C-alpha positions in Angstrom: -2.7 2.1 -43.6 -1.1 -1.3 -42.9 -1.5 -3.3 -39.8 2.2 -2.5 -38.9 1.6 1.2 -39.3 -1.6 1.2 -37.3 -0.1 -0.7 -34.4 3.1 1.2 -34.1 1.5 4.5 -35.0 -0.8 4.2 -31.9 2.1 3.0 -29.7 4.4 5.7 -31.0 1.8 8.4 -30.2 1.3 6.9 -26.7 5.0 6.8 -26.0 5.6 10.3 -27.2 2.7 11.6 -25.1 4.0 9.8 -22.0 7.5 11.0 -22.5 6.5 14.6 -23.1 4.3 14.6 -20.0 7.2 13.1 -18.0 9.6 15.8 -19.2 7.1 18.6 -18.6 6.4 17.5 -15.1 10.0 16.5 -14.3 11.4 17.6 -11.0 13.6 14.6 -10.3 15.4 13.4 -13.4 15.8 9.9 -11.9 12.1 9.6 -11.2 11.3 10.9 -14.7 13.6 8.4 -16.3 12.1 5.6 -14.2 8.6 6.7 -15.4 9.8 6.8 -19.0 11.1 3.2 -18.6 7.8 2.0 -17.2 5.8 3.7 -20.0 8.1 2.2 -22.6 7.8 -1.3 -21.1 4.0 -0.9 -21.1 4.2 0.2 -24.8 6.2 -2.9 -25.6 3.6 -5.1 -23.8 0.9 -3.4 -25.9 2.9 -4.0 -29.1 3.5 -7.7 -28.2 -0.3 -8.2 -27.6 -1.1 -6.5 -31.0 1.6 -8.5 -32.8 0.4 -11.7 -31.1 -3.1 -11.1 -32.3 -1.8 -10.4 -35.9 0.2 -13.6 -35.9 -2.8 -15.5 -34.6 -5.0 -14.2 -37.4 -2.2 -15.2 -39.9 -2.0 -18.7 -38.5 -5.8 -19.0 -38.8 -5.6 -18.0 -42.5 -2.8 -20.5 -43.0 -4.9 -23.2 -41.4 -7.8 -22.3 -43.8 -5.4 -22.4 -46.7 -4.2 -25.8 -45.8 -7.9 -26.9 -45.4 -8.7 -25.5 -48.8 -5.7 -27.3 -50.4 -6.7 -30.5 -48.8 -10.3 -30.0 -49.9 -9.2 -29.4 -53.5 -7.2 -32.6 -53.4 -10.0 -34.6 -51.8 -12.6 -33.3 -54.3 -10.2 -34.1 -57.1 -10.0 -37.7 -55.8 -13.8 -37.9 -55.6 -14.2 -36.6 -59.1 -11.8 -39.2 -60.5 -13.4 -42.0 -58.6 -16.9 -40.9 -59.7 -15.8 -40.6 -63.3 -14.2 -44.0 -63.2 -17.3 -45.5 -61.8 -19.4 -43.9 -64.5 -17.1 -45.3 -67.2 -17.4 -48.8 -65.6 -21.2 -48.6 -65.5 -21.5 -47.2 -69.0 -19.2 -50.0 -70.2 -21.5 -52.5 -68.5 -24.6 -51.1 -70.2 -25.9 -49.1 -67.2 -26.1 -45.7 -68.9 -28.6 -44.2 -66.4 -26.3 -45.1 -63.4 -23.3 -43.9 -65.4 -25.0 -40.5 -65.9 -25.6 -40.3 -62.2 -21.9 -40.8 -61.4 -21.0 -38.4 -64.2 -23.1 -35.8 -62.4 -21.4 -36.6 -59.2 -18.1 -36.1 -61.0 -19.2 -32.6 -62.1 -20.3 -31.7 -58.6 -16.9 -32.9 -57.2 -15.1 -30.9 -59.9 -17.1 -27.8 -59.0 -16.2 -28.2 -55.4 -12.5 -28.7 -56.4 -12.6 -25.5 -58.4 -14.1 -23.5 -55.5 -11.4 -24.8 -53.1 -8.7 -24.0 -55.7 -10.1 -20.4 -56.1 -10.0 -20.0 -52.3 -6.4 -21.1 -52.3 -5.4 -18.9 -55.1 -7.1 -15.9 -53.5 -5.7 -16.4 -50.0 -2.1 -17.2 -50.9 -1.0 -13.6 -51.8 -2.9 -12.3 -48.7 -1.1 -14.7 -46.5 2.2 -13.8 -48.1 1.5 -10.1 -47.5 0.5 -10.7 -43.9 3.6 -12.8 -43.3 5.7 -9.8 -44.5 3.8 -7.6 -42.1 4.4 -10.0 -39.2 8.1 -10.1 -40.0 8.3 -6.3 -40.0 6.3 -6.2 -36.8 8.8 -8.6 -35.1 11.7 -6.5 -36.3 10.1 -3.3 -35.0 9.4 -5.1 -31.6 13.1 -6.1 -31.5 14.1 -2.5 -32.2 11.8 -1.3 -29.4 13.4 -3.8 -26.9 16.8 -2.6 -28.0 15.8 1.0 -27.4 14.5 0.0 -24.0 17.9 -1.5 -23.2 19.5 1.8 -24.3 17.1 3.8 -22.2 17.9 1.6 -19.1 21.6 2.1 -19.7 21.2 5.8 -20.1 19.0 6.0 -17.0 21.7 4.4 -14.9 24.3 6.7 -16.4 22.2 9.9 -16.0 21.2 9.0 -12.5 24.9 8.6 -11.5 25.7 11.9 -13.2 22.9 13.7 -11.5 24.1 12.4 -8.1 27.6 13.6 -8.9 26.3 17.0 -10.0 24.2 17.3 -6.8 27.3 16.4 -4.6 29.4 18.9 -6.5 26.7 21.5 -6.0 26.6 20.9 -2.3 30.4 21.2 -2.1 30.4 24.4 -4.1 27.7 25.8 -1.8 29.7 24.8 1.3 32.8 26.5 -0.1 30.8 29.6 -1.0 29.5 29.8 2.6 33.0 29.7 4.2 35.8 32.1 3.6 38.7 29.9 2.8 41.1 32.5 4.3 39.5 32.3 7.8 41.4 29.4 9.1 44.8 31.0 8.2 43.6 34.2 9.6 42.8 32.6 13.0 46.2 30.9 13.0 47.9 34.2 12.4 46.0 35.7 15.3 47.0 32.8 17.5 50.6 33.1 16.4 50.6 36.8 17.2 49.2 36.0 20.7 52.0 33.5 21.3 54.6 36.0 20.2 53.3 38.5 22.6 53.4 35.9 25.4 56.9 35.0 24.5 57.9 38.7 24.4 56.3 39.1 27.9 58.4 36.2 29.2 61.5 37.7 27.7 60.7 41.0 29.4 60.2 39.3 32.7 63.5 37.5 32.3 65.2 40.8 31.4 63.7 42.5 34.3 64.8 39.7 36.6 68.3 40.0 35.3 68.3 43.8 35.7 67.4 43.3 39.4 70.2 40.8 40.0 72.7 43.1 38.3 71.7 45.9 40.6 72.2 43.7 43.7 75.7 42.9 42.5 76.4 46.6 41.9 75.1 47.4 45.3 77.4 44.7 46.8 80.3 46.2 44.9 79.4 49.6 46.2 79.4 48.4 49.8 82.9 46.9 49.2 84.2 50.2 48.0 82.8 52.0 51.1 84.5 49.5 53.4 87.8 49.9 51.6 87.5 53.6 52.0 86.8 53.3 55.7 89.7 51.0 56.2 92.1 53.3 54.4 90.8 56.2 56.3 91.4 54.5 59.6 95.0 53.6 58.6 95.7 57.2 57.8 94.4 58.2 61.2 96.6 55.7 62.9 99.7 57.1 61.3 
């Protein structure tokens, strides 16, 4: 298992566990999404810490590689200097001293070879670790992108939930009230007004009937007077 797989494997399991628990215990979707966001942010922090540690180890390996390269060059310089000195001493007739510097040359060359072996062994390891770090960075960027998507969806879903709750309350209110009741009450009131109007009309008609009767009575009195007058005239003749 690579470093990348181990880091994101643990984080993936943690994120899934937190999300599943949030969904199972969800009563308020808005609170659930907020918890999911917090868990995902914490997972990103864990990933950043693990990646930072991996990068730190890689940089240490790179520093060691540079040190080995420098050591190889320095031992090479020492080997050349010791060999040159040995040649000069041998040319001057100091064979014993020349052998001494030749031995130093061999020691320097041995150290150079050791340093070169370290460089050769560590270069592919460093290259491999650099590839891992690059992939870890890409995965971290993807996680942050997913977090942005989660935050956007959280806002959208929260708004949709509030709209659904408001619609539910309206539907419940409409269900609790008979929409025909107001018109029914108006019809009853209208009928009451009509009866009042009819009553007034009846009173007016009754009043008019009484007045007509008075005029009829007056006319009747006039007829009686005329009769009496005519009767008196006949008597006089």
